[in-house]
Structures are given as C-alpha cells and as structure tokens.
C-alpha positions in Angstrom: 190.9 118.4 110.8 188.9 117.8 107.0 191.8 119.0 104.3 189.2 118.5 101.6 186.9 121.1 103.8 189.7 123.4 104.3 190.1 123.5 100.5 186.5 124.1 99.6 187.3 127.3 102.1 190.6 128.5 100.8 188.8 128.4 97.3 185.7 130.1 98.4 188.1 132.7 99.7 190.2 133.2 96.7 187.6 133.6 94.5 185.1 135.9 96.6 188.3 138.4 97.1 189.6 138.2 93.3 185.9 139.6 92.3 186.0 142.0 95.4 189.7 143.2 94.2 188.2 143.2 90.4 184.8 145.6 91.1 187.1 147.6 92.8 189.2 148.5 90.3 186.7 148.0 87.6 184.3 150.5 88.9 187.2 153.0 88.9 188.1 152.5 85.5 184.5 153.2 84.5 184.8 156.2 86.6 187.8 157.4 84.3 191.1 155.8 86.3 192.8 153.2 84.7 195.6 152.5 87.5 194.8 149.3 87.8 194.5 148.4 84.4 198.0 149.9 83.6 199.3 147.4 86.4 197.9 144.6 85.1 195.7 144.6 88.4 191.9 144.3 86.5 192.0 140.7 86.6 189.9 138.1 87.5 194.0 135.9 88.0 194.0 135.5 91.8 197.7 135.2 92.0 197.5 139.0 90.8 195.5 139.9 93.9 197.0 137.5 96.8 198.4 139.0 99.7 200.5 136.9 102.0 199.2 137.9 105.1 195.5 138.8 104.2 195.1 136.1 101.9 196.9 132.8 103.2 198.5 133.4 106.7 195.6 134.7 108.3 192.6 132.8 106.5 195.1 129.3 107.4 195.4 130.4 111.1 191.7 130.8 111.2 191.0 127.5 109.7 193.4 125.6 112.0 192.6 126.9 114.9 189.0 126.1 114.0 187.3 129.5 114.4 183.8 130.2 113.4 184.6 132.9 111.3 187.2 132.6 108.1 188.3 135.8 106.7 190.9 137.9 104.8 192.0 140.1 102.5 193.6 141.0 98.9 195.8 143.0 97.8 194.0 146.5 97.2 193.7 147.5 93.7 195.8 150.8 93.2 193.3 153.6 92.6 194.6 157.0 91.9 191.5 159.4 93.1 193.0 162.5 91.0 191.5 160.9 88.1 187.7 161.1 88.9 186.1 164.0 88.2 185.1 164.3 91.9 187.5 162.4 93.9 185.2 161.8 97.1 182.5 160.6 95.1 184.4 158.3 92.5 186.2 156.6 95.8 182.8 156.3 97.2 181.8 154.5 94.0 184.9 152.4 94.0 184.6 151.3 97.4 181.2 150.1 97.2 182.0 148.3 94.1 183.9 145.3 96.0 180.8 144.6 98.5 178.3 144.4 95.6 180.0 142.1 93.7 180.4 139.8 96.7 176.3 140.2 97.3 175.6 139.5 93.6 178.4 136.5 93.7 175.9 135.5 96.7 172.8 135.4 95.3 174.0 134.2 91.9 175.8 131.0 94.1 172.3 130.7 95.8 169.9 130.4 92.5 172.6 127.3 91.6 172.6 126.2 94.5 168.6 126.1 94.3 168.6 125.1 91.1 170.9 121.8 91.4 168.4 121.2 94.6 165.5 121.1 92.5 166.8 119.4 89.7 167.5 116.4 91.7 171.2 116.6 91.1 172.7 115.8 94.6 176.7 116.3 94.3 177.5 116.6 98.2 180.9 118.4 97.7 180.2 120.5 95.0 176.5 121.5 97.4 179.3 122.3 100.3 181.6 124.4 98.4 178.5 126.9 97.0 177.3 127.0 100.8 180.3 128.2 101.9 181.4 130.4 98.8 177.9 131.9 99.8 178.9 132.4 103.4 181.8 133.6 103.0 180.7 136.7 99.9 177.8 137.6 102.5 180.3 137.8 105.3 183.0 139.8 103.0 180.1 142.0 101.6 178.8 143.3 105.4 182.0 143.1 107.2 183.8 145.9 104.6 180.6 148.0 104.7 181.7 148.7 108.3 181.7 152.0 108.7 185.3 152.9 109.5 188.5 153.6 106.9 190.1 151.9 105.6 186.9 149.2 105.0 184.9 150.6 102.5 181.8 151.0 104.1 184.6 154.0 105.6 185.7 155.2 102.3 181.5 155.2 101.2 181.1 157.3 104.3 183.6 159.7 103.8 182.1 160.0 100.5 178.8 161.1 102.2 179.7 163.4 104.7 180.7 167.0 104.0 183.7 168.2 102.7 185.2 169.2 106.1 183.9 166.3 108.3 185.1 163.8 105.5 188.3 165.3 105.7 188.5 165.1 110.1 186.7 161.6 109.8 189.6 159.9 107.0 192.4 160.9 109.8 191.3 157.8 111.4 192.5 155.6 108.8 195.5 154.7 110.1 194.4 153.1 113.2 191.2 151.9 111.5 192.0 148.1 111.8 193.3 148.5 115.4 189.8 149.9 116.5 187.7 146.9 114.2 190.1 144.7 116.0 189.3 146.1 119.5 185.5 146.0 118.3 185.6 143.1 117.5 186.9 141.4 121.0 185.0 143.5 122.9 181.6 141.8 120.5 180.6 145.3 119.6 180.1 144.1 116.2 177.9 141.2 116.3 175.0 143.3 116.4 175.9 145.1 112.9 177.8 142.4 111.6 176.3 138.8 112.5 172.6 140.1 112.2 172.7 141.7 108.5 174.5 138.3 107.5 172.3 136.1 109.3 169.1 138.2 107.5 170.3 138.3 103.6 171.3 134.2 104.0 168.0 134.2 105.1 166.8 136.2 102.2 168.8 133.9 100.0 167.6 131.0 101.0 170.5 129.5 102.4 170.4 130.5 106.5 
C-alpha cells in the first residue's frame, strides 16, 4: 500500500465532506435557519464534521480493500425545517447545497490543475492530489443526488413532489441506505452514477 497516496485520498475526502456539510448549513442559514450556526457546525474545520464510521472507518476499509470507489459521509449538519418559510422547499435547497459545492470545488480544482500544467509547474504529489480531489468531489456530488432519501437527491425530490406524494415518498427514508446498498450490490446504479461521473470528469478535462 502506498501510504502517501492513502493520505492524499484521506485529505481530499475530508475536504470534500467538510465543504459538503458546510454548504448545507450555509444555505439553511441564508433561508432563515441558524441551527447549524448555533451548534458550531457552520464551520470549515473538518473535526467538527467527522463521523467515526462514515468519515474514518468506512473510507479506511475501502482503501485497505483496494476498492475502485472510496466514499464516506460526515456528521449531518443540523437543520430545523420549521425555521423556513416553506419547510419542504427550504429542505430541498439546503440539500442541494452540498452536491453543488462539490461540483464547484471540482471545477475550481480542475482550473488549478490545468493552470499548473500550462505554467509548466509539474509537482507530481500536488497534481495527483488535485486529480483525486476532483474525482472525489464529482463522485460525492453525483452519488448524493441519487433520488432516495436520506440522500440529498431524495430530499430534493421530496421538495419537488406534490405534498401528498412527497409525504408518502419520505416514509422510505429509514430504509434508504439499505435500498441504495442493494442497488449498488446488483449494479443497478452503474448507469445512473458512473456514467454521469465520467461525463462530468470529461467536461472538466480530467476523465
């Protein structure tokens, strides 16, 4: 195992997850909910967003197993929908903030990567970190937009559906992760996750 490469992956993942959760809280605050701010979670300090299993143990196991995909999650930022004028839409926009910041980060880092190449600044470790960070941010953005709650895409769909259908759909949230894992196990998600990831990476000039 290349310890240096593992550290690059860990740092890139922590960065992506930290910005993801911060964006949820930032959008919620803009819409009137200060819960994350009041609990000290409206921060870019990674230690305040670490989930022992999702941020550390699961990614470590995937790396040690040489999984082609490394992912995880951070401790969810607290959001109180009752503080929004429109709770369903407020939750929808707050959920959308996470994937959007990951795509923004991927685009910004790709510009840095291309700028370094064009300037002839070839620092292998830095370039590798940028590529890993871009890939992870794109993966997290696309994966989280799977329309199954509690993933962000599920919350967005709940915000778009009519109230009755939204209420019925939101009832699957306690089983959401089991559904996602089952879909991953049977390779159902390949077309809906890996194809968009490849397309975005190509658009960014990384794929």
